[in-house]
C-alpha positions, 0 to 999 in steps of 0.5 A: 499500500502507498504511504499516505497522510492521515488527519482526523476532523473534528468538525465538518467545517475542518474535513471539508477545509482539509479535503481540498487538496488533490489526492485527499480522500474522506474516510469513514467505513471504508468498506470500498475504499479501502479495498481500492487502495490495498489493489493501488486503484486508489492512491490517496495521498492523504486521508480525512478520518470523519467518524467522529463528527456528529452525523450519525443521527436520523431526525424527524423533518416538518414535512413528514420526512426525514433527514439521515445523517451521513455517518448512519450505518447501513445496518441502523438505517435498514433497522430504524422503524421509521424507514421500515414504516413509510420508506420500505423499499428503503429498508429492503434495499439495504438489506439487499445489499452487502452482508451484515458485517459491511453493513455495520460498518458501511455509511449513508454517504460512503454508499452513495459514493462507492465505485463500480465493480467493473472487473477492469477497474479493479485491474491495474494491468488493463486499460480503463479510463475510469480509473487512468483516463485516456487509457481505453475501456478494455470492458467493451470487448471484453467480459462485460456480463454485469456492466451497463445496457443503458447511459453508456459511452465510448469510454464507459460502460460500467454500472452504479453498485448502490443498492440504496441509492437505487431505493433513494432515487425512487423516493426523490431523496436530496442530498446535503453537502458542506463546501470548503468555502462553507456554503452549503447544497441540496443537490437532487440525488438525479443530479448528483451523479454524472453519466460518463460521457467523455470524463468517466472518472469524474462521477459526481457533481461534487467539488474538491473538499465538498462533504456530505452531511446528510441526505432527505427524505420528502414525506412518504406517499400516503397509500403506496406500495413499496417494493425492491426487486433484485436479480443477481447471481446468487442470494446473498452478497452479489450486486444486482444484474438488474433491480427495481425500486418501485413506489406505486400508489393505486386509485381502483384499477389505475395508477395514480402515482409511481416513481421507479428506479433501476439498478444494474443497467446504468452507469448512475442509478437510473430513473426515466420519468418517462417510463413512469409517464407510461404507467400513470393514469392508466389501467393496471394490465400487462399491456400497460407494463409492456408498453413502460418496458419498452420506453425503458429499453428504447436506447438500451445496447448490450456489448455481447456478453450483457445482452441478456440483461435487456430481456431480463430487465423487461422481465423484471419490470413487468413483475414488479409492477404486477406486485406494486399494483396487486395484478 
């Protein structure tokens, strides 16, 4: 492991100021960063330890939502009675991700920022534009079974690995941050991640030193059903080939409102308003659900080994909508 400097922050403001240097990373649970450091994928010059900051609480909001501190462990968040009762999709997604031991250490902020599990990103002997800009993308012609079919570019076809982020995308979460100059931002999760384009190494809109302090969830949709369906190679501790996070409210046999987000398909937690528009105000029938799948996958493109994801995503979405609508 490459030598690095270490500093322990005693306040969020101090952490943000200390985090501006090139090659500086924040560390909390370290469940992803430490693995990347051991493999020389990440070689930070300095780590800023934020584990002692008071960002580990879950608070009620006046609008009926929740504010979740960036250092709340995934296990605590999944087990919180308010999350279970109001945001079941989030609790389910958290429990579907990783092992109990990892959930005990992994944090809310860190989960949002975890890096792709693309094999070539982890293998420093192979080209990867995300790891080494300009080196090429070995995955496009290589072993790409787990990789993206939506939102890709000539530079990168990696997928975003988080289950939690997919559920939060369906819940219209807001990311709260603190910048090095003291300014604070509220960033919609849909605006937080960047598509790879020509710069796949830039994954979020965060500025140097900008620290995630919390995530806000709006008030839950009254009477809605929640679902998190994850299709994977084995039943535990495996990343999604396809996942669906859904929050759907019905009015009789008609879909009154819908929020649908997808994992395993794109380089970001994927959500397309046109998919939801295809079912809202429509009868809950297989024909309606198939039309939504057509919209979702209109621009999907496989790269050989991951071609199967396109029909798999169709079947998974239709099955999820059947469950969400009680059909």
